[in-house]
C-alpha positions as CSV (number, residue, x, y, z in Angstrom):
1,M,0.0,0.0,0.0
2,N,1.2,3.6,-0.7
3,M,2.4,5.6,2.2
4,A,1.6,9.3,2.6
5,I,2.8,12.0,4.9
6,V,0.4,14.8,6.0
7,W,2.5,17.7,7.3
8,F,0.6,19.7,9.8
9,R,1.6,23.4,10.4
10,N,-1.0,26.1,11.1
11,D,-3.9,23.7,10.6
12,L,-4.1,21.8,13.9
13,R,-7.5,20.1,13.3
14,L,-8.9,17.2,11.3
15,D,-12.3,18.5,10.3
16,D,-12.3,21.1,7.5
17,N,-8.7,20.2,6.8
18,K,-8.3,19.7,3.0
19,A,-4.9,18.1,3.1
20,W,-5.9,15.6,5.7
21,C,-9.2,14.7,3.8
22,A,-7.4,14.4,0.5
23,A,-4.9,12.0,1.9
24,I,-7.7,9.9,3.4
25,E,-9.6,9.8,0.1
26,E,-6.5,8.5,-1.7
27,G,-6.6,5.5,0.6
28,A,-2.9,5.6,1.4
29,S,-1.5,4.7,4.8
30,I,-1.0,8.1,6.5
31,V,1.8,9.3,8.8
32,P,0.6,12.6,10.4
33,L,3.7,14.8,11.0
34,F,4.6,18.0,12.8
35,V,8.1,19.3,12.5
36,V,9.5,21.5,15.3
37,E,11.3,23.5,12.7
38,D,14.6,25.3,13.1
39,G,13.8,28.9,13.9
40,L,10.8,28.1,16.0
41,E,12.3,30.4,18.7
42,K,11.2,33.3,16.5
43,L,7.8,32.6,17.8
44,G,6.9,34.4,21.0
45,T,6.8,32.6,24.3
46,S,3.0,32.8,24.5
47,S,2.6,31.4,21.0
48,R,5.1,28.5,21.7
49,W,3.1,27.7,24.8
50,W,-0.2,27.6,22.9
51,L,1.4,25.5,20.1
52,G,2.6,22.9,22.5
53,E,-0.9,22.5,24.0
54,A,-2.5,22.5,20.6
55,L,-0.2,19.7,19.4
56,R,-1.2,17.6,22.3
57,D,-4.9,18.3,21.4
58,L,-4.2,17.3,17.8
59,D,-2.7,14.1,19.0
60,D,-5.9,13.4,20.9
61,Q,-8.0,14.1,17.8
62,L,-5.9,11.7,15.9
63,K,-6.2,9.0,18.5
64,Q,-9.9,9.3,18.3
65,V,-9.7,8.0,14.7
66,G,-7.1,5.4,15.4
67,S,-4.0,7.4,14.5
68,R,-1.4,9.5,16.3
69,L,0.9,12.5,15.7
70,L,4.5,12.0,14.8
71,V,6.8,14.9,16.0
72,R,10.3,15.4,14.9
73,R,12.8,18.3,15.3
74,G,15.1,19.9,12.8
75,D,15.3,21.4,9.4
76,A,12.0,20.7,7.7
77,L,13.5,19.6,4.4
78,S,15.9,17.1,6.1
79,V,13.2,15.8,8.4
80,I,10.7,15.2,5.6
81,R,13.2,13.8,3.2
82,E,14.5,11.3,5.8
83,L,11.0,10.3,6.9
84,A,9.8,9.8,3.3
85,S,12.8,7.6,2.7
86,D,12.2,5.6,6.0
87,C,8.6,4.9,5.3
88,H,8.8,4.8,1.5
89,A,6.3,7.6,1.2
90,T,4.9,8.3,-2.3
91,H,2.9,11.4,-1.4
92,V,3.3,14.4,0.9
93,Y,0.2,16.6,1.7
94,W,0.1,20.0,3.4
95,N,-2.0,23.1,3.6
96,R,-0.3,26.2,2.2
97,R,1.4,28.9,4.3
98,Y,1.4,32.5,3.1
99,E,4.1,34.3,5.1
100,P,7.3,34.9,3.2
101,G,9.5,32.5,5.1
102,G,6.9,29.7,4.9
103,I,6.5,30.2,1.1
104,R,10.2,30.0,0.6
105,T,10.6,26.9,2.7
106,D,7.6,25.1,1.1
107,S,8.9,25.9,-2.5
108,I,12.3,24.5,-1.8
109,I,10.9,21.3,-0.1
110,K,8.4,20.8,-2.9
111,Q,11.0,21.0,-5.6
112,E,13.3,18.6,-3.8
113,L,10.6,16.1,-3.2
114,V,9.3,16.2,-6.7
115,E,12.8,15.7,-8.1
116,A,13.0,12.6,-5.8
117,G,9.8,11.2,-7.4
118,I,7.5,12.1,-4.5
119,E,4.2,13.8,-5.3
120,V,3.4,16.9,-3.3
121,R,-0.2,18.2,-3.0
122,S,-1.0,21.4,-1.3
123,F,-4.4,23.0,-0.3
124,N,-6.0,26.0,1.4
125,S,-7.4,25.5,4.8
126,Q,-6.2,28.8,6.4
127,L,-8.2,31.4,4.4
128,L,-11.6,31.8,2.9
129,R,-10.1,32.4,-0.6
130,E,-6.5,32.4,-1.9
131,P,-4.8,35.8,-1.8
132,W,-4.3,35.7,-5.6
133,E,-8.0,35.1,-6.3
134,V,-8.9,38.7,-5.4
135,S,-7.5,41.4,-7.7
136,T,-8.2,44.7,-9.2
137,Q,-9.4,45.0,-12.9
138,N,-5.9,45.3,-14.1
139,G,-4.8,42.3,-12.0
140,S,-2.9,44.1,-9.3
141,A,-3.3,43.7,-5.5
142,Y,-5.6,45.8,-3.4
143,K,-4.3,48.3,-0.9
144,V,-7.6,49.6,0.4
145,Y,-10.1,47.4,2.2
146,T,-13.5,48.6,0.8
147,P,-12.8,47.8,-2.9
148,F,-11.1,44.6,-1.7
149,S,-14.2,43.6,0.3
150,K,-16.5,44.4,-2.7
151,A,-14.5,42.2,-5.0
152,F,-14.4,39.5,-2.4
153,A,-18.1,39.6,-2.0
154,A,-18.5,38.5,-5.7
155,L,-16.7,35.2,-4.8
156,S,-18.3,32.2,-3.2
157,I,-17.0,30.9,0.1
158,P,-16.5,27.1,0.0
159,A,-18.3,25.0,2.7
160,P,-16.1,23.4,5.3
161,A,-14.3,20.3,4.0
162,R,-15.5,17.0,5.4
163,C,-13.6,13.7,5.4
164,S,-15.6,10.8,4.0
165,D,-13.7,8.0,5.8
166,T,-11.2,7.2,8.6
167,P,-7.5,7.1,8.0
168,V,-5.4,4.0,7.2
169,V,-2.6,3.8,9.7
170,P,0.9,2.3,9.3
171,E,1.6,-1.2,10.5
172,K,4.9,0.1,11.9
173,W,5.2,3.7,13.2
174,P,8.4,5.7,12.6
175,E,10.3,7.0,15.6
176,G,9.6,10.5,16.9
177,I,9.3,12.7,20.0
178,S,6.6,12.0,22.4
179,V,4.0,14.7,22.1
180,R,3.3,14.4,25.9
181,D,7.0,15.1,26.6
182,L,7.3,18.0,24.1
183,R,8.2,21.3,25.8
184,L,8.4,24.3,23.6
185,V,8.7,26.8,26.5
186,E,11.6,26.4,28.9
187,Q,9.9,28.1,31.9
188,E,6.3,27.2,31.7
189,R,5.6,29.0,34.9
190,L,6.0,32.3,32.9
191,C,2.8,31.3,31.1
192,S,0.7,30.4,34.3
193,G,-1.6,33.4,33.7
194,I,-2.2,32.3,30.1
195,A,-2.9,28.7,31.2
196,D,-5.4,30.0,33.8
197,T,-7.2,32.0,31.1
198,W,-7.3,29.7,28.1
199,S,-8.2,26.1,27.2
200,P,-6.2,25.7,23.9
201,D,-8.0,22.8,22.4
202,R,-10.3,22.6,19.4
203,A,-13.4,21.6,21.5
204,S,-13.1,24.7,23.7
205,G,-12.6,26.9,20.6
206,L,-15.8,25.5,19.0
207,A,-17.7,26.0,22.2
208,K,-16.7,29.6,22.3
209,L,-17.7,30.1,18.7
210,Q,-21.1,28.4,19.2
211,E,-21.8,30.3,22.4
212,F,-21.0,33.6,20.6
213,V,-23.1,32.9,17.6
214,R,-26.0,31.7,19.8
215,K,-25.9,34.5,22.4
216,R,-23.9,37.5,21.4
217,V,-23.3,38.0,17.7
218,G,-26.5,40.1,17.3
219,D,-25.1,42.7,19.6
220,Y,-21.5,42.5,18.3
221,A,-21.6,45.7,16.3
222,D,-21.7,47.8,19.5
223,A,-20.6,45.4,22.2
224,R,-17.2,44.6,20.5
225,D,-15.9,48.1,21.6
226,F,-16.3,47.6,25.4
227,P,-13.4,45.6,26.9
228,G,-15.0,45.2,30.3
229,D,-17.8,43.0,28.8
230,M,-17.7,39.7,26.9
231,G,-18.7,41.3,23.6
232,T,-16.3,39.5,21.3
233,S,-15.9,35.8,20.3
234,R,-12.3,35.4,21.6
235,I,-11.6,32.7,19.0
236,S,-8.6,34.5,17.4
237,P,-5.9,32.1,18.8
238,Y,-7.9,29.1,17.6
239,L,-8.0,30.7,14.1
240,R,-4.3,31.5,14.4
241,W,-3.3,27.9,14.9
242,G,-6.0,26.4,12.6
243,Q,-7.9,24.7,15.4
244,I,-10.9,26.4,13.9
245,G,-11.1,27.1,10.2
246,P,-12.5,30.4,8.8
247,R,-14.9,28.4,6.6
248,E,-16.3,26.9,9.8
249,V,-16.8,30.3,11.3
250,V,-18.7,31.5,8.2
251,A,-20.9,28.3,8.4
252,A,-21.6,29.0,12.0
253,L,-22.6,32.6,11.3
254,Q,-25.0,31.4,8.6
255,G,-26.9,29.7,11.4
256,A,-27.6,32.9,13.2
257,P,-30.4,35.3,12.4
258,E,-29.5,38.3,10.2
259,S,-28.4,41.3,12.2
260,K,-26.0,44.2,12.1
261,G,-23.7,42.3,14.5
262,R,-23.5,39.3,12.2
263,T,-22.7,41.6,9.2
264,V,-19.9,43.4,11.2
265,Y,-18.4,40.2,12.4
266,H,-18.3,38.8,8.9
267,K,-16.5,42.0,7.9
268,E,-13.9,41.3,10.6
269,L,-13.2,37.9,8.9
270,L,-12.7,39.8,5.6
271,W,-10.3,42.2,7.4
272,R,-8.2,39.1,8.3
273,E,-8.3,38.0,4.7
274,F,-7.2,41.5,3.6
275,A,-4.2,41.3,6.0
276,Y,-3.1,38.1,4.4
277,H,-3.7,39.6,0.9
278,V,-1.4,42.4,1.7
279,L,1.3,40.2,3.3
280,Y,1.2,37.8,0.3
281,H,1.5,40.5,-2.3
282,F,3.8,42.8,-0.4
283,P,6.1,40.5,1.7
284,D,8.5,43.3,2.4
285,T,5.9,44.8,4.8
286,V,7.2,42.4,7.5
287,E,10.2,44.8,7.9
288,S,9.2,47.9,5.8
289,P,6.1,50.1,5.7
290,L,3.9,49.6,2.7
291,Q,4.0,53.3,2.3
292,R,7.7,53.5,1.8
293,G,8.0,57.2,2.5
294,Y,7.4,56.4,6.2
295,E,10.9,54.7,6.3
296,K,12.1,58.3,6.8
297,F,9.6,59.2,9.5
298,P,11.4,60.8,12.6
299,W,10.6,58.0,15.1
300,R,12.2,58.3,18.6
301,S,13.9,55.6,20.6
302,D,13.6,55.8,24.4
303,A,14.2,52.5,26.1
304,T,12.8,53.7,29.4
305,Q,9.5,54.9,27.9
306,L,9.2,51.7,25.8
307,E,9.7,49.6,28.9
308,R,7.0,51.6,30.8
309,W,4.6,51.0,27.9
310,K,5.4,47.3,27.9
311,S,4.9,47.1,31.7
312,G,1.6,49.0,31.8
313,L,3.1,51.9,33.7
314,T,2.3,54.9,31.5
315,G,0.0,56.6,34.0
316,F,-2.9,56.4,31.5
317,P,-5.3,53.8,33.0
318,I,-6.9,52.4,29.8
319,V,-3.4,52.0,28.2
320,D,-2.0,50.3,31.3
321,A,-5.0,48.0,31.7
322,G,-4.5,46.8,28.1
323,M,-0.7,46.2,28.5
324,R,-1.3,44.3,31.7
325,E,-4.1,42.2,30.2
326,L,-1.6,41.3,27.5
327,A,1.1,40.3,30.0
328,Q,-1.2,38.3,32.2
329,T,-3.4,36.5,29.6
330,G,-1.6,36.6,26.3
331,W,-4.4,38.5,24.7
332,M,-5.8,42.0,24.4
333,H,-9.2,43.3,23.5
334,N,-9.1,44.8,20.0
335,R,-10.3,48.2,20.9
336,V,-7.6,48.4,23.5
337,R,-5.0,47.2,20.9
338,M,-5.8,50.3,18.9
339,I,-5.6,52.6,21.9
340,T,-2.3,51.1,23.2
341,G,-0.9,51.1,19.6
342,S,-1.8,54.7,19.0
343,F,-0.3,55.7,22.3
344,L,3.1,54.1,21.4
345,V,3.5,55.4,17.9
346,K,2.0,58.8,18.4
347,H,2.2,60.0,22.0
348,L,5.6,58.3,22.5
349,L,6.7,58.5,18.8
350,H,8.1,55.0,18.8
351,S,8.2,53.0,15.5
352,W,5.4,50.6,14.7
353,K,8.0,47.9,14.6
354,D,8.7,48.2,18.3
355,G,5.0,47.6,19.0
356,A,4.7,44.8,16.4
357,S,7.7,43.0,18.0
358,W,6.3,43.2,21.5
359,F,2.8,42.0,20.5
360,Y,4.3,39.1,18.5
361,E,6.2,38.1,21.6
362,K,3.3,38.2,24.0
363,L,0.1,37.4,22.0
364,V,-1.3,33.8,21.9
365,D,-2.9,34.9,18.6
366,A,0.3,36.4,17.2
367,D,-0.3,36.1,13.5
368,L,2.4,37.7,11.2
369,A,-0.2,38.9,8.7
370,S,-2.6,40.5,11.1
371,N,0.0,41.8,13.5
372,T,2.1,43.5,10.8
373,F,-1.0,44.8,9.1
374,G,-2.5,46.1,12.4
375,W,0.6,47.9,13.5
376,Q,1.1,49.6,10.1
377,W,-2.5,50.6,10.2
378,V,-2.2,52.3,13.6
379,G,1.1,53.8,12.5
380,G,-0.5,55.4,9.5
381,C,2.0,53.7,7.1
382,G,0.2,50.6,5.8
383,A,-2.7,49.6,3.6
384,D,-5.9,51.5,4.2
385,A,-4.1,53.0,7.3
386,A,-5.6,55.4,9.7
387,P,-4.0,58.9,8.9
388,Y,-1.1,59.5,11.2
389,F,-2.7,62.8,12.3
390,R,-5.7,60.9,13.8
391,I,-4.6,60.5,17.4
392,F,-6.6,58.5,19.9
393,N,-7.2,60.4,23.1
394,P,-6.6,57.7,25.8
395,I,-8.7,59.7,28.4
396,L,-11.7,60.0,26.2
397,Q,-11.3,56.4,24.9
398,G,-11.3,55.2,28.5
399,K,-14.4,57.3,29.4
400,R,-16.3,56.2,26.3
401,F,-15.5,52.4,26.3
402,D,-14.9,51.7,29.9
403,P,-17.2,54.2,31.6
404,D,-17.7,52.3,34.8
405,G,-14.0,51.2,35.0
406,K,-14.8,47.5,35.0
407,Y,-11.9,46.7,32.7
408,I,-9.4,49.1,34.2
409,R,-10.0,47.9,37.8
410,R,-9.7,44.3,36.7
411,Y,-6.1,44.8,35.5
412,V,-5.0,48.0,37.4
413,P,-6.0,47.2,41.0
414,E,-4.1,50.2,42.3
415,L,-7.1,52.2,41.0
416,E,-9.7,50.0,42.5
417,H,-11.0,52.7,44.9
418,V,-10.7,55.7,42.6
419,P,-14.2,57.0,41.8
420,N,-15.4,56.8,38.2
421,K,-15.3,60.6,37.9
422,K,-11.5,60.6,38.1
423,L,-10.7,57.0,37.2
424,H,-9.5,58.0,33.7
425,T,-7.5,61.0,35.1
426,P,-6.2,59.8,38.4
427,W,-3.4,62.5,38.4
428,L,-6.2,65.0,39.1
429,L,-6.9,63.5,42.5
430,T,-6.3,65.9,45.3
431,P,-3.9,64.7,48.1
432,S,-6.8,64.0,50.4
433,E,-8.6,62.1,47.7
434,Q,-5.5,60.0,47.1
435,R,-5.4,59.1,50.7
436,D,-9.1,58.2,50.7
437,C,-8.6,56.1,47.5
438,R,-5.4,54.5,48.8
439,C,-3.8,55.6,45.5
440,Q,-0.7,57.7,45.8
441,I,0.1,59.2,42.4
442,G,3.8,58.8,41.7
443,E,4.1,56.1,44.3
444,T,1.5,53.4,44.1
445,Y,0.5,54.5,40.6
446,P,2.7,56.4,38.2
447,K,2.3,59.9,37.0
448,P,1.5,60.2,33.2
449,I,4.6,59.4,31.1
450,I,3.7,62.4,29.0
451,E,0.8,64.9,29.1
452,H,-1.8,64.0,26.5
453,E,-1.8,67.5,24.8
454,E,2.0,67.5,24.8
455,G,2.2,64.1,23.2
456,R,-0.5,65.0,20.7
457,K,1.3,68.2,19.7
458,R,4.7,66.5,19.4
459,A,3.2,63.8,17.1
460,L,1.5,66.4,14.9
461,D,4.7,68.4,14.7
462,A,6.7,65.3,13.7
463,W,4.1,64.5,11.1
464,A,4.1,68.1,9.7
465,A,7.9,68.0,9.5
466,F,7.8,64.7,7.8
467,R,5.2,65.9,5.3
468,E,7.2,69.0,4.6
469,G,10.3,66.9,3.8
470,Q,8.2,64.7,1.5
471,V,7.1,67.6,-0.7
């Protein structure tokens, strides 16, 4: 009987997995493989923790159908070439990757395998449509979301893939690393807060999705902006690692009544598609702004201020709450991602790359396409970006989207007893109020790292000088 390798990467599920289903339909004996590739340390600590847990869950999924996951470490080409030789594989299946490094690796591996007489078949299980399937009338890539979304709407979205049978398993299994013994994070205690927050298995992700569609999607258009409430689906890390597929999300949405919330949530899925579209067509954006003129923007570099931002010690409560949520849980509410991002690149004049690097290190849903796209958007230098002169006021943002302080008090306990009236401007507390609130500004909670108006003016001055130099 023919032997086949199914190489899992960002698709850690069996349902709606086209590569897995195709291998089953061929009737070959299947070796499910995950390669702990060289360079995995480039993933942030939070992502490596999630990946390790997700691989154990994938192994459990495979055991339910009589199979198991083979794990090996090393250079992907060497690992697959050796495994293919050991088990006399005639086919290798995988789902495509779209980030520049993944594309390069897969192209090299495919060429080598084909030259060795091994058939390689690749599929799409990460996106609703391929990045090259949406283009302008002259065949170029989109740089603005609205025309992209209109062109996307003209395309059908495939239904989730379903496997028609169970896999044939090898009579003798190749040697590999025990999934149970796999440790991708050296000091797992550093991820204790993340472990207390998340259950990184497919069943939990599907449960979150189903609960959201059943109970909250109708209110999503408004509720998504309030970080103190459960207004979002919180399935982003499951999408990131392919424990849930985007086609499955669309199918679930179709089961909900029509509403503004459902429409807005669907647009968020298309925003994710747009991020991948931009990364695929403009791979240099990982390191350089899409709007190349911004390479000369007068960013500042202040290690002390950057560290205070990372630590949630800026003196602006909504910003600090967001950064501490990130540190504790490996996730941050999307509205607060915009607020904290704007504060870094505008109030503090730090490069978008500083923020992108930190988020990639700390987020459990650290996705290269979405992370790069989001930071260039907030920095005013990417596709469909917010103009640089649009500066979020962290005081007003806090008052508007966390009016009762539920979110801030959850992550900034120093402000627990500060009344709502001054919660978003605690530096205005009088000395007696500080004593009453048990909050000493400059001692138990920091003074603002910069005054809002000062930071706003400095950002606008930098932008004006930059624009003047561009003319």
